[in-house]
Structures are given as structure tokens and as C-alpha cells.
C-alpha positions in Angstrom: 94.4 93.6 108.4 93.1 92.2 105.1 93.4 94.1 101.6 89.7 94.5 101.6 89.7 96.3 105.1 92.8 98.1 104.3 90.8 99.4 100.9 87.7 100.4 103.2 90.1 102.2 105.5 92.1 104.0 102.9 89.5 104.9 100.5 86.5 105.2 102.5 86.8 105.5 106.1 89.9 107.5 106.8 89.0 110.0 104.2 85.7 110.4 105.7 86.7 111.1 109.2 89.4 113.7 107.8 86.6 115.3 106.0 84.3 115.6 108.8 87.2 116.7 111.2 88.1 119.3 108.6 84.5 120.4 108.3 84.6 121.2 112.2 87.3 123.8 112.0 88.1 126.8 109.8 92.0 126.0 109.6 94.2 123.2 110.6 98.1 123.0 110.1 98.5 119.3 110.2 95.8 116.6 110.7 96.5 112.8 111.1 94.0 110.1 111.3 94.8 106.4 112.0 92.4 103.7 112.2 92.8 100.1 113.4 90.6 97.3 113.3 89.7 93.8 111.9 87.7 93.5 108.8 84.5 92.2 110.4 84.4 94.7 113.0 84.9 97.6 110.5 82.5 96.2 108.1 79.8 95.7 110.7 80.5 99.6 111.8 82.4 98.9 114.7 86.0 100.4 115.1 88.1 99.4 117.8 90.4 102.2 117.9 91.0 105.7 116.0 93.8 108.1 116.9 93.8 111.7 115.9 96.5 114.2 116.0 96.0 118.0 115.0 98.2 120.9 115.1 97.3 124.5 114.6 93.5 123.7 114.5 91.4 126.8 114.8 87.6 126.1 115.9 85.1 129.1 115.8 88.0 131.6 116.3 89.6 129.4 119.1 93.1 128.3 118.2 93.6 125.0 119.5 97.3 124.5 119.9 98.2 120.8 119.5 95.6 117.9 120.2 96.1 114.1 120.5 92.7 112.2 120.9 92.5 108.3 121.1 88.7 106.9 121.0 88.0 103.1 121.2 85.0 100.8 120.4 83.5 103.5 118.0 80.0 102.4 116.3 79.2 104.5 113.2 76.9 104.0 110.0 79.6 102.5 107.8 77.0 100.9 105.5 75.6 104.2 104.9 79.1 106.2 104.6 80.0 103.7 101.8 76.9 105.0 100.2 78.0 108.3 100.4 76.1 109.5 103.3 77.7 111.8 106.0 79.5 109.9 109.0 77.5 109.5 112.0 78.2 108.4 115.5 75.6 105.6 116.7 76.8 105.1 120.5 78.6 107.1 123.1 82.5 106.6 123.2 85.1 107.6 125.7 88.1 109.7 124.3 91.4 110.0 125.8 92.6 113.6 125.2 95.9 115.3 125.4 95.8 119.1 124.7 98.4 121.8 124.9 97.5 125.4 124.7 100.5 128.2 124.4 100.0 131.5 125.7 100.1 132.9 122.2 97.2 130.3 121.1 94.9 131.6 124.1 95.8 135.1 123.5 94.9 134.9 119.9 91.6 133.3 121.0 90.7 136.3 123.3 89.0 137.8 120.1 86.7 135.0 119.7 83.2 135.5 121.0 83.3 132.0 122.3 86.3 132.3 124.4 85.5 135.9 125.6 81.8 135.1 126.6 83.0 131.9 128.2 85.3 134.1 130.2 82.6 136.7 131.1 80.2 133.9 132.1 82.9 132.4 134.4 83.1 136.1 136.1 79.6 136.0 136.3 79.5 132.7 138.2 82.3 133.9 140.4 80.4 137.0 141.4 77.0 135.3 141.6 76.0 137.9 139.1 74.1 137.8 136.1 76.1 140.0 134.0 73.8 139.5 130.8 71.1 141.3 132.8 73.5 144.2 134.0 74.5 147.2 132.1 78.1 146.0 132.1 80.6 145.5 129.1 83.8 143.5 129.3 86.6 143.7 126.7 89.2 141.0 127.5 92.7 142.2 126.3 95.4 140.0 127.9 96.0 136.7 128.9 99.0 135.3 130.7 100.1 131.7 132.0 102.7 131.7 134.8 103.4 128.6 136.8 100.3 127.3 138.5 98.5 130.7 137.7 96.2 131.9 134.9 95.9 135.9 134.7 93.3 137.5 132.6 93.4 141.3 132.2 90.7 143.7 130.5 88.4 146.7 130.6 85.2 146.7 132.6 82.4 149.4 131.6 79.7 149.8 134.2 77.3 152.9 132.8 79.7 155.6 132.0 82.5 154.4 133.9 85.4 152.3 132.8 88.2 150.7 134.7 90.9 147.9 134.3 89.8 144.4 135.7 92.3 141.7 136.3 91.6 137.8 137.3 94.5 136.0 138.9 93.5 132.2 139.6 95.3 129.2 140.5 93.9 126.1 138.8 93.5 122.5 140.1 91.4 119.5 139.4 89.9 117.1 142.1 88.2 113.9 141.4 88.5 114.3 137.6 85.8 116.6 137.2 85.9 119.4 139.9 87.9 122.4 138.6 89.2 124.7 141.7 90.0 128.1 141.0 92.2 128.8 144.3 93.6 131.1 145.1 91.5 133.5 143.3 91.9 137.3 143.2 89.8 139.9 141.4 91.1 143.3 141.1 89.1 146.1 139.7 88.6 149.8 140.9 84.6 149.6 140.4 82.4 148.1 143.1 81.8 144.7 142.1 79.5 142.4 144.3 81.6 139.5 145.6 84.7 140.6 144.0 86.6 139.8 147.4 85.9 136.2 146.9 89.1 133.9 147.1 88.3 130.7 145.7 85.5 129.1 143.1 84.8 125.5 142.1 83.2 124.5 139.0 81.7 121.2 138.4 82.6 119.9 134.8 80.1 117.1 134.9 80.2 113.4 134.9 81.4 113.0 131.2 84.6 114.8 132.1 87.5 112.9 134.0 90.7 115.1 133.9 93.8 113.4 135.1 96.2 116.3 134.6 95.9 119.9 134.3 99.3 121.9 134.6 100.1 125.6 134.1 103.8 126.3 133.3 105.3 129.4 131.9 103.5 130.1 128.9 101.8 126.9 128.4 98.5 124.7 129.6 98.6 121.1 129.4 95.7 118.9 130.0 95.2 115.2 129.7 92.0 113.2 130.8 89.0 111.5 129.2 85.7 112.8 128.1 82.5 111.0 126.8 81.3 111.9 123.3 77.6 111.4 122.8 76.0 111.0 119.4 
């Protein structure tokens, strides 16, 4: 790497990446950005490789644990960045991701509307019921990770009746993008349509290719590749 390229990376590009990444989260304990590439490539707005490591990041109330990302062949508006404009992605990129969530991270995230609503939406998919059109209220209170199983507990209110609800589900990945919840067990004293279902599959889409998803005691570990679009 030439002195000119080191100057661009050190004084402009790497700080711009860090500023943009920090703008996406409300808190981060540690954030590392490493950028690699030749002078002509980088000056032309093409970066062969960027590695990002973050610990303790919080995004919209979600505690993200530890994240390691590697992206290659990135095309950005570097001439405009040098002039002080925001960093902008010009073409889709593939990102290799290695993410670890602790049980504590996910438990802390239950209070975030983003996760709470996602779990409620998932329950609606499993039950084949639009919970937003029903007089239902679910307060998720506890999350537990045991080997190969994720357990969610809360209280479900239907009209003037409230009862505990628990979802226990095994999680596995097939073909990189099909998330299998199997075995699946929903326990609730209230009469829920479809609560006797024992498995459910979710298609995460063609932009996702998960190579590893493991649930160990207190830890969820995920590795894979995602496509990020401009």
C-alpha cells in the first residue's frame, strides 16, 4: 500500500466507515475497521476488502453481542466522500458474518419493540393468525437458550383473560435460507388456533446463506453470508 493510499484510508475512508457504522447504533463497546486494497482501486472507489468487528453494539434496543463481518469488492462514492459527502454504497456486496448472541444479550433485547414485535409476528405466522387484527396483547418476559432449543415465555392477554404462554423450538438451517423450527411446542391455557402445530419453516430469502446455526447453553452462534443491497 502506497503512502498516498495509507493517507486516504487512514484520514478519510476508515474514519468515514467508522462514523457511518457508529451512526447506525446507539452504543458500541468496541468497533474495529480494517480496509485493504491497492491505491488505484481505492482511489477509483473500489475496495477489495473491509473487515469490521464490533462488541457490545446496540441497534434500536437490540443487544447484538459480538459481530465479525468481512465484505469484498465494495464499490463506494469515494470521490464524493473526499469532498465531505456521506459514504454511499453503489453496488450489492456479499458479506461474511460471524455473530454470537448470549442469552443475556437476547434477554435484554426483549424490551425492544423490534424484537418483541418480531417474536409476536413469528407466533402469528406459526398459528396462521393475524394477531394485529385480533384483540391480543403479548408481553414477552423471558428467553432461555439451552442446547439446540430456544425457549420464549411471556403473558398473553385475550380480551379480559390473561395466561402464560411458552414457545419451545428447536432451530436448524437447510439449504442456507430455510429456517426449520422443529420440534415446536406452544403451551398456553387459552384456546389458540393452531397451537398444536409441531413444526414450522421460514424462508429467509435468496439474499441469505447461513452455513452454521448452533444453540449451546446460553449462546446462539450464527455464521453465513448475506447480500447487502444499496
